[in-house]
ROKEBA-803206 format. One record per residue: z, x, y of N, C-alpha, C in turn. Coordinates in nm, 4 decimals, m for minus. Layout:
REM ROKEBA-803206
ATOM n.z n.x n.y ca.z ca.x ca.y c.z c.x c.y
ATOM Z X Y Z X Y Z X Y
...
REM end
This chain:
REM ROKEBA-803206
ATOM n.z n.x n.y ca.z ca.x ca.y c.z c.x c.y
ATOM 0.0236 0.1004 m0.0834 0.0111 0.0007 0.0255 0.0277 0.0895 0.0934
ATOM m0.0610 0.0486 0.2176 m0.0738 0.1790 0.3401 0.0631 0.1353 0.3695
ATOM 0.1236 0.2522 0.4096 0.2547 0.3030 0.4667 0.2519 0.2410 0.6433
ATOM 0.3635 0.2173 0.6734 0.3690 0.1808 0.8603 0.2553 0.2911 0.9378
ATOM 0.2504 0.4025 0.9117 0.1760 0.4572 0.9849 0.0352 0.4294 0.9541
ATOM m0.0046 0.4178 0.8630 m0.1136 0.3485 0.8674 m0.1997 0.2164 0.9006
ATOM m0.0756 0.1616 0.9249 m0.0950 0.0320 1.0098 m0.1219 0.0302 1.1478
ATOM m0.0057 0.0851 1.1791 m0.0151 0.1782 1.3095 m0.1018 0.2443 1.4096
ATOM m0.1865 0.3062 1.3096 m0.3058 0.3813 1.3549 m0.4372 0.2669 1.3863
ATOM m0.4432 0.1987 1.2306 m0.5553 0.0809 1.2338 m0.5554 0.0010 1.3394
ATOM m0.4217 m0.0658 1.3832 m0.4110 m0.1159 1.4863 m0.4752 m0.0954 1.6464
ATOM m0.3807 0.0952 1.6648 m0.4555 0.1042 1.7928 m0.5860 0.1245 1.7816
ATOM m0.6677 0.1352 1.6823 m0.7812 0.1603 1.6869 m0.8955 0.0384 1.6994
ATOM m0.8331 m0.0381 1.6692 m0.8681 m0.1846 1.6735 m0.8830 m0.2116 1.8097
ATOM m0.7387 m0.1904 1.8400 m0.7197 m0.2529 1.9848 m0.8039 m0.1806 2.0758
ATOM m0.8707 m0.0245 2.0400 m0.9063 0.0228 2.1484 m1.0962 m0.0003 2.1671
ATOM m1.1378 m0.0352 2.0323 m1.2628 m0.0768 1.9376 m1.2801 m0.2350 2.0604
ATOM m1.2028 m0.3244 1.9510 m1.2198 m0.4996 1.9671 m1.2105 m0.5700 2.1058
ATOM m1.0782 m0.5208 2.1523 m1.0242 m0.6034 2.2560 m1.1117 m0.6276 2.3640
ATOM m1.0649 m0.7909 2.3577 m1.1822 m0.8050 2.5037 m1.3143 m0.8660 2.4571
ATOM m1.3657 m0.8169 2.2475 m1.4719 m0.8594 2.2754 m1.4593 m1.0178 2.1755
ATOM m1.5977 m1.0767 2.2346 m1.5933 m1.1922 2.0875 m1.6178 m1.1959 1.9972
ATOM m1.5773 m1.2686 1.9015 m1.5942 m1.2535 1.7652 m1.6516 m1.3627 1.7456
ATOM m1.8224 m1.3491 1.7052 m1.9256 m1.3984 1.6249 m1.8968 m1.4873 1.5582
ATOM m1.8970 m1.4083 1.4222 m1.8298 m1.5064 1.3253 m1.7564 m1.4402 1.2501
ATOM m1.6428 m1.5433 1.1334 m1.5421 m1.4550 1.0667 m1.6331 m1.5039 0.9344
ATOM m1.7043 m1.4293 0.8292 m1.7525 m1.4236 0.7217 m1.6180 m1.4315 0.5875
ATOM m1.5692 m1.4731 0.5280 m1.4596 m1.4726 0.4356 m1.5654 m1.4905 0.3000
ATOM m1.5477 m1.3814 0.2614 m1.6467 m1.3815 0.1357 m1.5836 m1.3543 m0.0122
ATOM m1.4682 m1.3767 m0.0010 m1.4134 m1.3384 m0.1323 m1.2967 m1.5000 m0.1433
ATOM m1.3001 m1.6070 m0.2159 m1.2149 m1.7226 m0.1675 m1.0686 m1.6874 m0.2725
ATOM m1.0582 m1.5912 m0.2786 m0.9027 m1.5106 m0.2959 m0.8470 m1.4328 m0.1625
ATOM m0.9544 m1.4462 m0.0506 m0.8626 m1.3253 0.0316 m0.7667 m1.4634 0.1187
ATOM m0.8508 m1.5787 0.1747 m0.7782 m1.6496 0.2345 m0.7001 m1.7289 0.1811
ATOM m0.5522 m1.7485 0.2391 m0.4820 m1.8028 0.1721 m0.4112 m1.8983 0.2874
ATOM m0.4882 m1.9689 0.3376 m0.4239 m2.0361 0.4736 m0.5317 m2.1749 0.4602
ATOM m0.5594 m2.3107 0.5370 m0.6455 m2.3836 0.4964 m0.6234 m2.4610 0.6781
ATOM m0.4841 m2.4066 0.7670 m0.5172 m2.5363 0.8562 m0.5996 m2.5019 0.9175
ATOM m0.6262 m2.3581 0.9764 m0.7592 m2.2967 1.0394 m0.8430 m2.2950 1.0210
ATOM m0.9679 m2.3513 1.0248 m1.0686 m2.2922 0.9311 m1.1100 m2.1721 1.0152
ATOM m1.2166 m2.0974 0.9506 m1.2839 m2.0005 0.9828 m1.3374 m2.0713 1.1119
ATOM m1.4395 m2.1032 1.0913 m1.5323 m2.1478 1.1727 m1.4498 m2.1698 1.3358
ATOM m1.3310 m2.1892 1.3054 m1.2538 m2.2560 1.4369 m1.2193 m2.0830 1.5457
ATOM m1.2324 m1.9881 1.4277 m1.2243 m1.8673 1.5134 m1.3559 m1.7956 1.6268
ATOM m1.4812 m1.8704 1.5920 m1.6337 m1.8258 1.6211 m1.6067 m1.8294 1.7516
ATOM m1.6320 m1.7605 1.8376 m1.6713 m1.7810 1.9921 m1.5520 m1.7436 2.0808
ATOM m1.3915 m1.6869 2.0316 m1.2860 m1.7068 2.0274 m1.2930 m1.5983 2.0972
ATOM m1.2259 m1.5051 2.2066 m1.2106 m1.3520 2.2296 m1.1077 m1.2927 2.2013
ATOM m1.0963 m1.1708 2.1657 m1.0015 m1.0862 2.0948 m0.8902 m1.0778 2.1792
ATOM m0.7930 m1.1008 2.2249 m0.6801 m1.0361 2.3092 m0.5936 m0.9329 2.2750
ATOM m0.5790 m0.9430 2.1683 m0.5040 m0.8541 2.1346 m0.5092 m0.7781 1.9172
ATOM m0.4601 m0.6650 1.9355 m0.4063 m0.6418 1.8129 m0.2165 m0.5700 1.7983
ATOM m0.1901 m0.6391 1.7174 m0.0477 m0.6132 1.6614 m0.0140 m0.6005 1.5124
ATOM 0.0856 m0.5642 1.5535 0.1613 m0.5348 1.3877 0.2953 m0.6033 1.3938
ATOM 0.2956 m0.7250 1.2770 0.4212 m0.7463 1.2282 0.4487 m0.7272 1.0599
ATOM 0.5518 m0.5949 1.0723 0.6077 m0.5136 0.9687 0.4082 m0.4469 0.8967
ATOM 0.4175 m0.4882 0.8215 0.2508 m0.4020 0.7341 0.1485 m0.4903 0.7570
ATOM 0.1383 m0.5834 0.8344 0.0589 m0.7211 0.8472 m0.0216 m0.6685 1.0231
ATOM m0.1421 m0.6987 1.0381 m0.1835 m0.6733 1.1022 m0.2719 m0.7900 1.1907
ATOM m0.1833 m0.8153 1.3050 m0.2876 m0.9369 1.3229 m0.3296 m0.9411 1.5042
ATOM m0.4793 m0.9774 1.4792 m0.5165 m1.0405 1.5473 m0.4682 m1.1536 1.6461
ATOM m0.5315 m1.1491 1.7879 m0.4382 m1.2645 1.8605 m0.6146 m1.3080 1.8637
ATOM m0.6106 m1.3894 1.9240 m0.7445 m1.4473 1.9848 m0.7310 m1.5372 2.0841
ATOM m0.8070 m1.6122 2.1452 m0.7948 m1.7158 2.2711 m0.6932 m1.8646 2.1798
ATOM m0.6907 m1.9557 2.3010 m0.6393 m2.1032 2.2342 m0.5047 m2.0624 2.1139
ATOM m0.4286 m1.9659 2.1352 m0.3558 m1.9581 2.0361 m0.3926 m1.9517 1.9297
ATOM m0.4506 m1.8706 1.8431 m0.5373 m1.8327 1.7530 m0.5168 m1.7406 1.6534
ATOM m0.4462 m1.6802 1.5640 m0.4103 m1.5542 1.4921 m0.4442 m1.5403 1.3779
ATOM m0.5620 m1.4526 1.3345 m0.5722 m1.4094 1.2315 m0.4660 m1.2719 1.1482
ATOM m0.4074 m1.3332 1.0415 m0.2533 m1.2465 0.9619 m0.3595 m1.1612 0.8846
ATOM m0.3578 m1.0428 0.8826 m0.3943 m0.9728 0.7501 m0.3009 m0.8915 0.6822
ATOM m0.2980 m0.8761 0.5315 m0.2077 m0.7973 0.4788 m0.3224 m0.6842 0.3962
ATOM m0.2918 m0.5903 0.3981 m0.3807 m0.5095 0.3199 m0.3568 m0.4665 0.1586
ATOM m0.2330 m0.4616 0.1810 m0.2003 m0.3990 0.0062 m0.1987 m0.3183 m0.0011
ATOM m0.2320 m0.2670 m0.1367 m0.2420 m0.1355 m0.1848 m0.3747 m0.0922 m0.2300
ATOM m0.4892 m0.1703 m0.1460 m0.6650 m0.0834 m0.1836 m0.7266 m0.1431 m0.0693
ATOM m0.6431 m0.2645 m0.0089 m0.7186 m0.2896 0.1280 m0.7488 m0.1754 0.2418
ATOM m0.8901 m0.1689 0.2924 m0.9164 m0.0984 0.3743 m0.9996 m0.2045 0.4931
ATOM m1.0388 m0.1440 0.6416 m1.1102 m0.1641 0.7119 m1.2171 m0.0765 0.7004
ATOM m1.3457 m0.0824 0.7633 m1.4400 m0.0359 0.7715 m1.5161 m0.0825 0.8800
ATOM m1.5779 0.0172 1.0279 m1.6242 m0.0600 1.0990 m1.7412 0.0056 1.0876
ATOM m1.8660 m0.1144 1.1094 m2.0495 m0.0710 1.1318 m2.0673 m0.1417 1.2498
ATOM m2.1537 m0.0411 1.3456 m2.2381 m0.0681 1.4628 m2.3311 m0.2043 1.3722
ATOM m2.3088 m0.2863 1.4854 m2.4427 m0.4158 1.4445 m2.3537 m0.5194 1.3647
ATOM m2.4824 m0.6221 1.3302 m2.4299 m0.6779 1.2125 m2.4982 m0.6279 1.0589
ATOM m2.3690 m0.6186 0.9876 m2.3898 m0.5828 0.8576 m2.4192 m0.6849 0.7412
ATOM m2.4848 m0.7056 0.6456 m2.4176 m0.7264 0.5174 m2.3602 m0.7075 0.4554
ATOM m2.2821 m0.8277 0.3781 m2.1737 m0.7789 0.2526 m2.2626 m0.7312 0.1582
ATOM m2.2426 m0.5585 0.1592 m2.3215 m0.4873 0.0227 m2.2285 m0.4929 m0.0629
ATOM m2.0840 m0.4941 m0.0878 m2.0356 m0.4719 m0.2048 m1.9589 m0.5645 m0.2518
ATOM m1.8763 m0.5609 m0.3619 m1.8055 m0.6261 m0.4692 m1.6940 m0.6241 m0.3935
ATOM m1.6722 m0.4996 m0.3202 m1.5501 m0.5152 m0.2720 m1.5000 m0.5725 m0.1230
ATOM m1.5753 m0.6370 m0.0462 m1.6433 m0.6401 0.0718 m1.5508 m0.8096 0.0659
ATOM m1.4497 m0.7954 0.1233 m1.3833 m0.9252 0.1314 m1.3968 m1.0382 0.2401
ATOM m1.4302 m0.9952 0.3534 m1.4568 m1.0539 0.4923 m1.4819 m0.9860 0.5640
ATOM m1.5348 m1.0399 0.6686 m1.6649 m0.9319 0.7844 m1.6240 m1.0633 0.9197
ATOM m1.5869 m0.9536 0.9950 m1.5648 m1.0169 1.1477 m1.6959 m0.9767 1.2192
ATOM m1.7613 m1.0063 1.2372 m1.8841 m0.9813 1.3571 m1.8442 m1.0609 1.4613
ATOM m1.8855 m0.8625 1.5028 m1.8338 m0.8897 1.6771 m1.9822 m0.8301 1.7759
ATOM m1.9675 m0.8948 1.8784 m2.0587 m0.8019 1.9658 m2.1528 m0.7085 1.8918
ATOM m2.0106 m0.5362 1.9168 m2.0671 m0.4341 1.9032 m2.0660 m0.3999 1.7573
ATOM m2.0592 m0.4688 1.6963 m2.0716 m0.4137 1.5464 m1.9437 m0.5193 1.4426
ATOM m2.0017 m0.4851 1.2997 m1.8819 m0.5889 1.2299 m1.7932 m0.4650 1.1703
ATOM m1.6790 m0.5772 1.1749 m1.5679 m0.4674 1.0911 m1.5525 m0.5715 0.9287
ATOM m1.5650 m0.4661 0.8363 m1.5500 m0.5278 0.7095 m1.4381 m0.5134 0.6564
ATOM m1.3419 m0.6328 0.6261 m1.2654 m0.6072 0.5084 m1.2492 m0.5769 0.3649
ATOM m1.2191 m0.4918 0.2940 m1.2428 m0.4365 0.1763 m1.1443 m0.4178 0.0930
ATOM m1.1808 m0.4617 0.0052 m1.0350 m0.3994 m0.0862 m1.0860 m0.3862 m0.2308
ATOM m1.0413 m0.2367 m0.2869 m1.1055 m0.2007 m0.3528 m1.0531 m0.1979 m0.5503
ATOM m0.9018 m0.2606 m0.5060 m0.8347 m0.3159 m0.6446 m0.9347 m0.4165 m0.7321
ATOM m0.8680 m0.4279 m0.8246 m0.9011 m0.5875 m0.9096 m0.8527 m0.7207 m0.8814
ATOM m0.7231 m0.6467 m0.8810 m0.5881 m0.7446 m0.8537 m0.5593 m0.8737 m0.6991
ATOM m0.6824 m0.8219 m0.6279 m0.7368 m0.9077 m0.5521 m0.5381 m0.9635 m0.4303
ATOM m0.4856 m0.9113 m0.4539 m0.3800 m0.9273 m0.3078 m0.3794 m0.8919 m0.2073
ATOM m0.4869 m0.8271 m0.1630 m0.4813 m0.8389 0.0573 m0.4672 m0.9910 0.0414
ATOM m0.4535 m1.0316 0.1798 m0.4667 m1.1515 0.2026 m0.5221 m1.1481 0.3119
ATOM m0.5117 m1.3331 0.3972 m0.5993 m1.3303 0.5293 m0.5618 m1.4520 0.5561
ATOM m0.4211 m1.4947 0.6623 m0.3722 m1.6144 0.7438 m0.4182 m1.6027 0.8689
ATOM m0.4760 m1.7945 0.8691 m0.5387 m1.7760 0.9989 m0.4578 m1.8734 1.0383
ATOM m0.3881 m1.8601 1.1499 m0.2998 m1.9314 1.2195 m0.2762 m2.0156 1.3366
ATOM m0.2089 m2.1381 1.4033 m0.2219 m2.1530 1.5217 m0.1078 m2.1246 1.5520
ATOM m0.0548 m2.0817 1.7040 0.0587 m2.0631 1.7632 0.1197 m1.8997 1.7409
ATOM 0.2114 m1.8642 1.7675 0.2897 m1.7358 1.8230 0.3969 m1.7998 1.6948
ATOM 0.4578 m1.9256 1.7528 0.5793 m1.9401 1.6934 0.5717 m1.9164 1.5501
ATOM 0.4445 m1.9496 1.4724 0.4326 m1.9162 1.2838 0.4389 m1.7957 1.2919
ATOM 0.3889 m1.6800 1.3492 0.4251 m1.5464 1.3526 0.5446 m1.5147 1.3133
ATOM 0.6758 m1.5831 1.3672 0.7902 m1.5319 1.3735 0.8164 m1.5582 1.2108
REM end
């Protein structure tokens, strides 16, 4: 599982790279990744990323309209940045966050599918 320094480095880099950009599309590529049903992925389309933060070992994307994407990488989860929009190329791709400047792939190399994505509404839910 990525240790806290890894999560912190991800947050710092993603904050620098993506804050202020609109999310064109969130493509959930694995049915095992998305663990919530209250906020459909389509509701994030067109929303501006306002911040990237850490809650424990979870990475949180804060979007407009008090919407949040909460990701736990677990043991084998990673992010990969690709300029431009890219197609999901491999069986390890779990989700793709398509921004104006490129695509952030959420990958998981393990076979146990423990990584998770929760889409939630309201900061109170994060507590």
